[in-house]
Every structure is written in C-alpha cells, then in structure tokens.
N, C-alpha and C positions, 0 to 999 in steps of 0.2 A: 377294909369296906366304909362305902357309896355311904355318905350321911344325907335326908333331906325324900320329900316326897318323892316319888318315883315320875319320870316326866311317861307323858302320854307317847304309845309309838305314831311316829311319823314319816308313813312315805307316801310315795307320788306316783299316780299314772302317767304315761308317759303324756300324754294329755296337758295332765299338769303341769310338768315340767318342761315341757315346751313354753307354756305361758307364761311361766314364770321365768322362765332363762331372756323370754321377748322380752318382758316389761322392766329386767336388770337390766340392760343391752341398750334399748331401745331411749336414743337420748333427748326421745320430748318425750318421755314417760315424767309424768310430777317426782320427786329426785325420795318425796316420801314414798310411792309409791314402790320406787327401785329398792330402797333399802329396807324395806319388808319382805318383797322377794329375793332381796338377797339372804336373810332369815332364814324364813323359810326352806330353802336351797342347802343352806350351811345345816341348820338341825335335818334337813332329811339326808346327810350325809353321818348321821350318828354324833358328831358335834354334841356335846355336852353345851347347855345358855350359856356357861360361863366363859369358856372356851369363843363359842360365835361372840361372843359381848368384848371381849379382848382383840377379834380378827378386824371387829367392824368398827373397836372404836367406840361404841353405846355401851349405856347402861346394862346391868343385866338384867333387870326388872320386863325392858323393852321389849331382850329377848323372849323371856316370859308371857309376856303379855300375847305377841303375835305367834307366837307357837299354838298356846290355846287358842284364840281366836282362829287359824288355819285349820287346827283338828278340829272346829264345832263346824264351822260353817265353810269351809273348803274356800276354794278361789276370793268368795263373796266377803268371807269373814277380813280380808286385807283392804278392803273399802273402807272409808270413813263413812260413820254412823251421819242418817239424815238429821240435821238440827234444826232445833227449831226456827220458825219465825214464820211472816206469812206466807202462807201459797204460793207459790210463780203463777202472775199472769199471764207470762209467756212460754209459751208452751214449745215441746223440741219440734214438732210439726211449723207450728212459724218462723224459727231461726232456720227450720232446713229451707223452707219456702222464701224467703229473705236469698240467704247463700244461689238456691238454684237461681232464680228472678235476678241478682246480678251477676252470675257467671253468663247465661244462658241465652239472655235477651237484654235488649239496649230499649229506651225510654221513645214514644211516637214521636216526640218534639228537641232532642236532641243524640250527642255523637254515649254518651257515660250516663250515671246512673249520677243523682245526690243523694244527699240524704236525704231531704224535703220531697225531691221528687218519691222514691225508695217508699216516703215514709204512706206521703199518697195514695200508691199502689197496692202497700199489704196491708193497713190499714191500723199502721202500728206507730208510736210518736219516734219523732227525728229523734232523739235519745236516745231511744231504741235500738234501733238502726246503727246509729252510733257507736252504743256497743257491743253489738253482733262483729259490727264490720272488724273493732280492733282487737273484737276476741279470736278471730280468722284471718288476722292483717290482710283486707282487703280493704284494696287503695285506689276508689275506683276513678277518681279525678287523676292520679297521679298516670305519668309513660314515661316508659324510657324504652332503648335503643339496642339497638345490636345489628350485625353485621358479619354474615358469615367471609373468609375467606373461598373464593377460589380457586385458587392458586394450585395445579395439581403438586409443587413439592414444597407444601405443606409443612407433609409433617419434619420434611430436610431442611427449613427452612427453620422451622422453628427448635429443632434441638440445633440448629451449626450457632444462632443465633444467644440463646437459651444457655447453650455449655460456654461462651463465650466471659458471659456475666457473674455463672457460679465458678466457672474455676477460671479465673484468665489468665493467659500464654506471662510463663518470662521471660523477660527482658523484652516487655512488648504493652505500649498503652493503644487503648479500648477507648475509640471514640465516636460520640452515636450522634453522626451528623442530618440533617436536615433544615429545610430555609422557613421561616415562618411570613408568607409573602402579604403584601398589599396591607401592611399595617396601616391603619388609616388616620393623617394628622390632625384630631373631627375639636372645633371649639364649638361654645354652647354660644345661642345666639343672644342670651342674655348672662348679666354677673352670676353666677352662685352668692345661694342664703349658706353662710355658716352653719353646722350645725351647733346647736345652743341645750339648757337644758331643756327634755324633756319634747325634742326638736329635731328630726331625724335634717343632715343636708340636703336642700330641695336646687333642683337643676330644670332647665327645660328642657322637653321631651326635643326639640329642635335641637340642629344644630348647620355647623357651615363647614366645608371639609377646606382642607386645605394642602391635598395631595398624599399621596402612600410613598411608602419605602417599605422593602425587602431586610428580612435581618435572616442573615446565613448565620449556623450558629453549630459548632461543634463541645460536646459533654464529655469530661474527661469522668469515666467509669467508676475508676479509682479511686482521684480525686473530691470528685464536684465540681473540679474549674470547669470555665466554661471559655474560650476561642468566637466568640461575637463579632462583627461586621458586618454594618448596613447598608446596602445598595440599590438604587433607585428604581434597577432593573431587575425585573429575574429572570437574566438566561442562562444558558450552560456558562456562555463571556463570565460572569459573573459568578460565576461555582467553578469555576477554573478559577479563578482568583482567588476564591475562599483557598481552593485546595492546596494552592502555593502557600497561604497563609497558615495553613494547619502546617507546610514540611516545614517553614521557619520556626516556628512555635515547637515544636517539636526535636529532643534530641537526636543527634544522628546515628547515636548508635541504639535506640529503639526499634523495634520492629512499627508500624503502627496498620491496627486493625480497626477498619472503619466498616461500621453500620449505618443504613442506611437505604430507603428506599427505592420503588421502583420508578418515581416517574421519569419523565421523557427530558429532562435538563440532564438527568444520570445517565444519560446514556446515548449521547450527540457522540461522533470521531473525537472529538479531542476530550472529552473524558475518557474516552479505551485509549487511548495514548497516553494518558497521567496512571489510570489505571496500570498500564503494562507495564510501568515502573513501579506501583503500586500495588503489589498481586492481593493482597489481604485486604479483599472486599465482600463485607456482606450483607447478603442482601433479606431486606422484611420479606416476606408472605406480603401478597398482594392484599389490599384492605383489611391490611394488618398492624398500621401505624403505630399500635399500641405498646408493639413488640422493640419499639427507640422510645430509649430512655430520654432524649432531649425533651419527646414531646411532654413529658409531666415537667420540666424544665419552662419552656411555650406556656405551659396551664398558668404556673404560680408566675408569669410574667407580666403575662392575662390580667393578672387578679390583682396582681400587686402594684401596677402601673399602666395599664394600658386601657384598662376598661373604663375608669373613675378620670384618667388623665383628661387635662384640658392642655390640648397642642393647637399655635394655629402658625402652626410652620413645621414642615418636614426638620427641617432643622433644628428644631426644639426637638421634636419626637426622637430623631438619630438623636441626641444628645441626652436628651432623658433615657433611653433603652446604654448606652451608654454608660450611663453612672448605672444605672441597676445592676451590668455585665461586672460593673470594676468596686462595687458593691458586696456582690454574691461572691467574689473572688476571695474576695478581704478576708472572710470568712465562708469558703466554701463547705459543704456536705454531700457526703455521694447521698444517691438513693439505694435501699438498698431492696438488692432481687431476692423473694424469699421462694417462688414458683417454679418449681423442676417444668422440664419439657411433658414427664409423663404427666405431672398434675398440670398442664394446662393440656396438652392434648383429651385425656380423664375429662378434663373439666366440657370439653365443646366438644366430646361419645357423648354426654351426658346429655346434653342443651339438643344434640341433634337427637337422641331416641326421643328425650321429651314431644320435640315438636313433631315428630316422624309420627308418633302416635295421638297426635289432638284431636286427630277429625277433620282439619282442615285440611 
C-alpha cells in the first residue's frame, strides 16, 4: 500500500519532450533550468518523487515543487517568477539594437566601436553599453589573428606529427627543431628606473641595436630538455652544424625523429644528404608552425629573457640565452600535448564552415 497524496499524472507531448531534452543537454542553458528539465523528464517516466530525488541527489520537496509547477503551467512553469523591483529602463529592443549595430556596422570615424561612441549612437549610457557587451561576450577593442594552412598534405602531416606526440616510438627520441632568427641585442638609450612600491619599472621607448644572433634549438618532447646553440648567421651551413650537434648529443642506439617546418634552409642539397642518412624527418604543414612544440619554448624564452632584457652586445645576448637553456635543462618540464589529430581537424573544419557561412 502506497501512502501519501496521489501525484498528478505527468505526460509530455513530443514538442515538450524535445524542448526539455534540449534544455537538459545544452551547455549554455542555465544550470537551474537544466536541473528542472531533468526532474520533469524523470517524472514523466513514472518515477516517484523520492526516486527522482535520489537519482539527481536533490531534496524530495524540490522534485515535488517542479512537478506541480509543470503540471499547472507546462514549460512556462519551469521559468523563474518575475522579481519585484524597479521596472527595466532598457528594453529587449534596445539590447537588440546595440548588438546589431556592434556586429553589423562601424562608426564613421574609427575602425571599431568604443563604449562611448556606441552610447552616443544608441542614446544609452556608457555603463549600459558596457553591461550589454559583457553579457554577450562582445569586445570590439580586441582583435585576434588566424591563418589557415594551404598545404595539400595538411591532413597527412597533422596525423604524422600529432601521432608522434601522442604515441612516440620505442627506442627513439623525438626532437622538435626550429630556429629563432634575428634576435636583437637591444640596449636602452637611458638607464632603467627600477620598480618601487606603487610604481612599475620604467624605461625609455628608444633603444640602440648592437647586432643580432640566431638561435637553433631542439626540444626533446619526452623530457623537455633543449639542445640550443647560437650562430651569427642563419644559413643551411649553420643548420647542418646544428644537426651534427644533435647527432653528438643523442645516444647512438636511439633512433632520431625530427619535427621541423618547410623553411628553405631545411631543404638545401647539404641538408638533403644529411636527411638521407637520417630518414625519420616529419615536416609540419605549411603555415602551421603551431604544431612544432619548440615554438612554445621560444615563446617562453622571449617572455622570460629577451623581451625585457638589456644586452649591450651580441655576446652578452648569447650568454643570456645559454644561461636560460642551462637553467631550463636543470629542471626540465615537457609540454603535454592533449589534442588528437581528429580533434584538430574537426576544429579546423568547424572554423572553415563558420567563415564560409558568414556571408563575406
């Protein structure tokens, strides 16, 4: 015998079931609404309030509340009740007008909208424009860059390189090789003013050039260690010398797999002869240097040592780079590659579909 008040029958139409499943599944749905949708879906299967509460790890009274609300008002019953307060001064039409104007037009005197110019154009306050932009993730002042590879073998090369990262071969070392060319030894025209409480470090915008150097580097993806050497020039001769340095550094019993780009220096007759004796070369697609992990290490070198460094000669610059490599190798930490080749290709495909359907 079942005790308690009888529950009102809860049946769903096909449209209601589809809407509830969409609410429960979509990532952008508010979590409160997603939970309410799951409650109703379980109740529609004939489950008792207690069983639904146990499944969803919530209070039984909560299940009963949203069951009653749905039976009385259907889908509208799952929405929050209007809250008391001052009536809205910015209507949905105003929000739509701001969003449409932001996305589909430009100010006559600038390349992008600012909160002030949009406020003047729409007759709203600057703070209102700022809130609307934040709510919809609009940032007209920012710009990002992209580049699609036009390599006809893009898919094959992505699978080859990513396969090495995610499943490196046994008894082999995988090295990501590239060069950071034209690193400038820069000195400021006046002494730096050091940081003090309440004041950042200050430096003059003008500088003096003291020459350039090129860094050749090979990153071991398994250990994170780096083989690096600076050369005054950036030619195939120097690149060949660096490859010989790699030969000397890697134990003879290990195979060497080299990941590198399609730069002209890497394809001269001298390099081809070297590659003939070391056949395991893996080229990244043209215009896809982001596949080479050593590029991430170059970014770290630039951020920590080069960008704010003061070097009065190329020798001083090369010594700073050498010290950075030594300190890095003392406590190496490999980068963790997480995206499979299928994930990368699907991401590129989604991007291509999006820009193809933009109307431009």
